[in-house]
N, C-alpha and C positions, 0 to 999 in steps of 0.2 A: 565380615562375618567369619570367614575362614581363619583370619588372624585371631579372633576371639576363641575359636575352637582349639587352635594350636596352643595358645596361652593357657587355656583351661586344662588341656591334657598335660602340659608341662607342670601345671600346678598340682594336678592329681599325682603325677609321678613323684614330685617333691614331697608331698604329704605322705605318700606310701613309703618312700625311702626313709623319711624321718621317723615314722611310726615303727618301722622294722628295726632301726638302729637303737632307738631309745625305749621301745616297748612300753610306751606310755598310754594309759587309758584315755586321757584327753585327746591325744593325737588320733587314736582309733575312732573316737566319736566324731572328730572333725573329718576324718577320711570317709566315714559312713555317710555323714551329712553331705559331703561333697559329691559322693556317688549318687545320692538320691536327688540332689538339686537339678541335674539335667533332665531327669524324668519329670519333675515338677514344671520345669521350664517348657518342656515339650507339651504337656497338658495345657499350660497357660497359653501357648501359641495356638494350639488347636481350638481353644475357646475364642480366640480372636479371629479365626478363619471365617471369612464371609461377613464380618461385622464392620469392616473399615472400608469406607467409600471415598473416592477422590474424583473431583470434577473441576473443570475450569470455570472461573467466574469472569465478570466483566473486566476488561483491561482498564487500567487507570493511566491516563496520559498527563504529563506535566507540561503545560504550554511553554514554560521557559526552558525546558531541557528536552531537546529532540533526540539526544544521543542515549537516553535511558528510558525504556518502556517497562512499566511495572505490570506484570501479569498476575492476576489473582488466582490462587488455587485453594479450593475449599476441601478439607479433609474431615469426614464425619465418622465418629466412632459410636456405633450402636451398642457396643458391649459395655458392661459395667466395669471392666478391667481397664487400667491405664496401659497404653501401648509402650513398647520400647521405642527404638528408632523406627520411624516410617521413612523408608528410602524411596525417593521419587526420582526416577530417571526420565528426562524429557529432552526434546530437541526443538530448537528455534530455527526456522527456515526463512531465509531471505529470498523472496520470490523473484525480485529483480535480478539478483546475481546468481540465482539458482545454487545457493550455498546453504548448508545446514550445520549447526553447531550443537553438539550433545552436551548436556549439563546434568548435574546431580544436586539434590537437595535433601537434607535430613531434618526431621522434626519429630514431635511426639504429641499425642492427644490423650487427654484424660478421659475417663469413662463417661458415656452419655453426653458427649460434648462435640462441638465443631471447632476446628482450628483453621485460621485464615493465614495463608502464607503469601507474601509478596515476593515474587521471583523476579530478579533483575535480569532482563534480557537485553544484551547489548545490540542496539540497532542504530547505526550512525547516519542514516539518511531517510527521508520520507519514502514510503512505499508500503507494500503488503507484507505482513508477518503471519506465519503459520506456526503455532505451538502444538506439539504432539506429545502426549503422554506415552512413553515407551513401556515403562514397567513401574509398578508400585509394590514394594515388599514391606510387610509388617513383621517386626522382630519382637522377640520376648525381651524382658528387661535385661537379661544377661547377654543377649546378642548371640546366643548359640543356635537358635532355630528361627526360621522365618516362614511366613505363608504369603500367598499372593493377595493383594488388596483388589477390590472391585473398582473399575473405572466406568463412571456413568457418562462422561463426556470426554472422549479421548483426544479430541482435536478442536482447536479454536483458531479462527482467522480474524484479523482486524487490520486496519490501515493506520499508519503514522502519517498524519496530514502535513502538508507543507505550510509554512507561514507566508501568506501573501502580503506583499508590500504595496503601498500606494505610489503610483507614478505621477509626478506632478505635471509633466509635459507630455502631450500625446505624440507618439512616434509616427502616426499616420500622416501622410502627405498627399494632398489632392493632386492627382495625376491626370491631366486632360489628354494625354497622348495614347494611353492604353484603351482599346475598345473592348468593352465588356458586354457580352450577350448572355443574359440570364433568363432561365425558364423556371426559376423557383419562386415560390409564393410564401408570404409571411404566414406563420402559424399563430401569430399574436394579434394582428390588426387586420380588419377587412379593408377592401379597396374598391376600385371601380372597373376591374377587368372582368368582362362578362364571360371570358373563356374558362375561368376557374371559379368554383363554388367554395367560399370560405365556410359557410354554415347557414343556419336558419335561426329565426327569432320571431317573436310575436310582432304583429303590426303596430306601428306607432303613427300618430297623426303627422302627416307630411311625407310619408313614404310614397314612392312612385308606384303606380298601379302595375307597371310592367315588371316589377320585382316580386310580385305576389306569387308564391308557390301554390298553384291551384290544386295540385294533387294532394299535398299535405293539408291544405285548407279544407278540402272535402272530407278527409279522414278524421281530422281533429275537430271539425265544426267550429273553427275560429281562424281568423286571418293569419297566415304564416308568410313571412317575407324572407326572400333569399338575400344573403350577404355575399357580395362578390369578392374575388381574391385581390390581393395586393402584391404586385410583382416587386421583388426585392433584389438588390444587387449585392453579390458577395464579392466585394472589391479587393479583399486582401486575404492572405493565407499565412498561417503560422506553421512552419516545419519544425518538428522536434526530433533531433537525432540523439538517441540515448545510447551512448557508447559505454561499454563496460570498462571500469577502471577501479583501481584500488583506493583512489582518493575519494572518500565519502563526502568530503567538503565540496568537491566539484559536482557530484551528483545532487547534493542538497541545493546548491545554488542554481543548477540547471533547472530543476523542477520549480523552484520558487520563482525564477525569472520567467520561465515559459508561462506558467499559470497566472502570474501577476500581469504579464503583458496581455494575455488573452482577456482577463477580467477587465483591464483598463480599456481595451478596444471596444468591448461590448458595452461598457458603461458610458462610453462616448458616442454610442450609436453606430459603430463600425462593425457591421455584420461580417464575420469571417469564418474560414474553415480552419480547424485544428487538425493537423495530420501527424501521425506517428506510424511506426512499423511494428507489427506483432511478429516476433521471431518464432513463437511457438507454432502458430498456424501458417506463417509465411505469407501474410497478406498485408496490404496497405490499408490502414484504418483512417477514417476521417469523420468528423462530426461538425455540423454547422453550429456556431456559437452566436446567438442573437441577443441574449440577455446575460448579465453577469452571473446569474444563478446557473446558467447552462455550463459554466466552467466546472461546477461541482458534480455534474454528470459525466464530464470527460475524465476527471481525476481517477475514479475507480477503474475505468477502462484502461487508462495508461498504466496504472499500477498493477494491472493483471498481466502485463507483458514483461518479458525479460529484456535485459540490456543487450544491445547488439555488439557485434565484433567491430573492430576498428575500421575494416575495409567496407563495411556495409553502410550505405547512406540512403535515406528515404527519398531524396530529391530525384535521382534518375528513375527509381522505381515508380514514383508517383506520376511523373510526366509520361512514362511509357504506358501507364494504364489510362491516363487522361490527357492525351496529346493535344487536344484542341482547347483546353481551358487556358484562359488568360486572366491576369490580375493586375491591379494598379499598384499594390504594395505587397511585397514578399518579405517575411521575417523568418530568418533561418537561425536556429539555436542549436548548438552542439557543444559537447565537451571532448570531442575527438581531435586528434592532431592531424588526421588525414585531410587532404585537400580535395577528396572525391566529390563531396557535396558542393564545395565552392566552384569547382570546375563545371559541374553539371548546371549550376545556376548561371554561370557565365554563358553557357550555350542555349539554355532553355527558358530563361526568364522573360524573354520578349521585351516589351516596353515598360515593364514594371519597375518601380523603385525597389531596390533590394537593400536590406539591412541584415548584416551577419553579426551574430553575437557568439563569440568563442568563450565558453565557460571553462577556463583553465588558468593555471598559475602562469603559464607562458604559452605564447602562440606564435603564429607566423607573422602577425602584424603587417599584413600586406596592405598597400595603398597604391593601387595601380590606376587610379582615375575612375574606375567603374564603381567601386564601393570601398569603404573603409571597414576593416574587420575590427570590431570592438572587443577588447579583452575585458571580460567581467570576472574579477578575481573572486575566489571563494569567500563566503560570509559577507559579501557586499553586493547589493543590487543597485545597478546604475539607474538613477532616477530620470535623468534627462536623455532619453533615447534619441530624440530628434536632433540634438546637438552633436551626436556621435554617429549618426546613421550614414548610409552610403549615398553617393550622388550618382546621378545617371550620366 
């Protein structure tokens, strides 16, 4: 805009200079009109003030392209005048990397109409995105004056979901050596453990009399039966070490591998815990995954956390908080080059079978008899985990 003002001032000086030299009537008319035009532009801009609104719309994801997320921006012009340039300044924040990129977009809207703009926001890995409208300026057609536009929805957040792959062979190995003592009960199926109440239901022919809930029966005036709890074993655990790196391909493969593995374990009846580290709150987070759909409740929680530093590993922090827990199978996934997590597993894994998956272009490739470190290269999900896993 300042450039337009400078050019217009130079234009006025040129017209004034020519009219003085040639003393021509036509040049005087052009000079007079050129002096009046900025006043008209100012009045035009004042008529647009408070009449142009901007708000975020629903983001549009392309399933085949994860590196480009299209964000919809709606601009509404309630005035009968057509706008000049509508300058939109916004920022796109990468929640996982804690980075923000400022961008600018120009458009125009005719009178009494809406304009839909698709803003290309570069986001090269799955995770949470926050788009923020910083400033909206509405210019007159000459670009000499501008007024502030109204913003009805200044911020929008959404998630770029990972593409989960199907694993053909299960990585879970039955381990008779590890002793598991569980005190958790299923939230899906009832059982026969009288120490835990799963729920209540109406009486059915064949139910035992000792399972009748007499207090509820008296209140509801119909027979109510107690359903007992079903003890479940959480025999394996999935550790996710999210290390901050500039390689977005590694981050993409890390998320896709971890969530695909968790979904596969749940689909094959292997209840497990999914563990990650929240660097914002400084706490170890975990959630039990019993069904494949439970993975989709873990994803937004993981995406709400930032990536960790290279020397931070979830393994020692977890076992320091839960020192008595034991597992039959341990799956450790990381994109870091540090061996802190591997050394912690060496000392704390107990009798569990341990499989380590390094999501990197190159790794340490250790094979010391205790486990083999599997290198999963970017843009490729290793399907046969069991053939590449560690040995005890």
